[in-house]
TIVEXTOR-686391 format. One record per residue (C-alpha): z, y, x. Coordinates in steps of 0.25 Angstrom, whole numbers, padded with zeros to 4 digits, always signed. Example, Ala and Ser with C-alpha at 12.3 -4.5 7.8 and 13.67 -1.06 7.14 Angstrom:
2
+0031-0018+0049
+0029-0004+0055
This chain:
229
+0438+1076-0267
+0439+1061-0264
+0437+1050-0274
+0452+1047-0274
+0456+1061-0277
+0446+1061-0288
+0451+1048-0294
+0465+1053-0293
+0463+1066-0301
+0454+1059-0311
+0465+1049-0314
+0475+1061-0316
+0465+1067-0325
+0462+1055-0334
+0477+1053-0336
+0477+1067-0343
+0465+1066-0351
+0470+1063-0365
+0461+1073-0374
+0447+1067-0378
+0441+1081-0377
+0447+1083-0364
+0445+1069-0358
+0441+1063-0345
+0426+1065-0349
+0429+1081-0351
+0434+1081-0337
+0423+1073-0331
+0413+1083-0337
+0420+1095-0333
+0421+1089-0318
+0405+1086-0319
+0402+1100-0325
+0411+1107-0313
+0404+1099-0303
+0390+1103-0308
+0395+1117-0309
+0400+1117-0295
+0386+1112-0291
+0380+1125-0295
+0391+1133-0290
+0389+1141-0277
+0403+1144-0274
+0411+1134-0265
+0421+1126-0272
+0431+1115-0270
+0425+1103-0277
+0439+1096-0276
+0446+1106-0284
+0435+1107-0294
+0435+1092-0297
+0450+1091-0297
+0451+1103-0306
+0440+1097-0316
+0447+1083-0317
+0461+1090-0319
+0457+1102-0328
+0462+1095-0341
+0474+1087-0337
+0484+1097-0344
+0478+1095-0358
+0488+1084-0362
+0499+1094-0359
+0492+1105-0367
+0489+1096-0379
+0504+1094-0379
+0508+1108-0379
+0496+1117-0384
+0503+1129-0377
+0500+1124-0363
+0487+1126-0356
+0481+1113-0351
+0474+1121-0339
+0487+1127-0334
+0494+1114-0336
+0482+1105-0330
+0482+1115-0317
+0496+1112-0314
+0494+1097-0316
+0482+1097-0308
+0489+1104-0297
+0501+1095-0296
+0492+1083-0297
+0483+1087-0286
+0495+1090-0277
+0501+1076-0280
+0487+1071-0274
+0488+1079-0262
+0480+1090-0265
+0482+1103-0257
+0489+1114-0265
+0478+1124-0265
+0467+1114-0270
+0477+1110-0280
+0479+1124-0284
+0465+1126-0285
+0463+1114-0295
+0475+1120-0303
+0468+1133-0304
+0456+1127-0309
+0463+1118-0320
+0471+1129-0324
+0460+1139-0327
+0449+1130-0333
+0454+1134-0346
+0454+1149-0344
+0463+1156-0353
+0469+1170-0352
+0466+1174-0338
+0466+1161-0330
+0452+1161-0327
+0447+1151-0316
+0445+1158-0303
+0440+1148-0293
+0426+1142-0294
+0432+1128-0296
+0440+1134-0307
+0428+1140-0314
+0420+1128-0312
+0430+1120-0319
+0432+1130-0330
+0416+1130-0333
+0416+1115-0333
+0427+1113-0343
+0421+1124-0352
+0408+1117-0351
+0415+1107-0360
+0416+1116-0371
+0401+1119-0371
+0390+1112-0378
+0391+1099-0385
+0402+1094-0376
+0410+1106-0380
+0408+1103-0395
+0412+1088-0393
+0424+1091-0386
+0429+1102-0395
+0427+1094-0407
+0434+1081-0400
+0446+1091-0396
+0447+1097-0410
+0447+1083-0417
+0459+1079-0408
+0467+1091-0412
+0463+1090-0426
+0454+1103-0428
+0443+1102-0439
+0428+1106-0436
+0430+1118-0445
+0439+1124-0455
+0436+1132-0468
+0443+1145-0471
+0449+1150-0485
+0435+1155-0489
+0428+1142-0487
+0421+1146-0474
+0421+1138-0461
+0430+1145-0450
+0423+1146-0437
+0431+1158-0431
+0444+1157-0424
+0451+1155-0410
+0462+1151-0402
+0474+1145-0410
+0465+1148-0423
+0455+1138-0419
+0456+1125-0429
+0441+1120-0429
+0429+1117-0421
+0421+1128-0427
+0431+1138-0423
+0433+1132-0409
+0418+1133-0407
+0418+1148-0410
+0431+1151-0403
+0428+1144-0390
+0416+1135-0389
+0405+1145-0392
+0411+1154-0381
+0412+1144-0370
+0398+1147-0365
+0402+1161-0359
+0414+1157-0352
+0409+1149-0339
+0411+1154-0325
+0399+1147-0317
+0384+1148-0320
+0381+1134-0321
+0392+1131-0331
+0386+1142-0339
+0372+1136-0339
+0378+1123-0343
+0385+1129-0355
+0374+1137-0360
+0366+1125-0361
+0376+1119-0370
+0379+1130-0379
+0368+1128-0389
+0372+1114-0391
+0387+1119-0395
+0381+1131-0403
+0371+1121-0412
+0383+1111-0414
+0392+1122-0419
+0381+1129-0428
+0376+1115-0433
+0391+1111-0437
+0394+1125-0444
+0381+1124-0452
+0384+1110-0456
+0399+1113-0460
+0395+1126-0467
+0383+1120-0474
+0392+1109-0479
+0402+1119-0485
+0392+1128-0491
+0385+1117-0498
+0397+1110-0502
+0403+1123-0508
+0391+1124-0518
+0393+1109-0522
+0408+1112-0524
+0405+1124-0533
+0396+1117-0541
+0405+1105-0543
+0416+1113-0547
+0408+1121-0557
+0405+1108-0564
+0419+1104-0565
């Protein structure tokens, strides 16, 4: 890939990055991780396709934000394909990038097939691991108005739930973040993720302990206060 091509693709990406949890720094971290994973991969790969796919993998997020029924990966794949064709890329290369982008989310049977697609998938999923995964999730949930936790009718902290039922950070952690460590395709990504796992686990457990301790101690005081009145 020439510097001119990189700058053109980068500029197109920067136009689309509006979400602070999925900003340009997220894109650059994914690209950096992908190049690192590629360095440890014995399989021959197309670096041009990998770099382009990393830069363009989240360009469909604005459309998804406007309509939550849409999938940013599928939309982004089409957008990436059309953009690269407009820049003179060969059809097969542009299609390869489309495949990488459209499968980086991996939902319902659309698993990445090529080595480039698997590396992009792994690089993006590393962003849900460790401290960075915690931080990005908290930023995103703040953007859409979700709280750290919710309390059920019995006064207990809700930690379970999934899919459309997710409405707090604690639920998101148990539904998604704590399971990400077993979902990688490449060995090097697995190694990186496992090194990060304890950081995320410690944060979650510390946060839960602080919240639950606050409620347990507060309930005692409430009862005493109400008993006196």
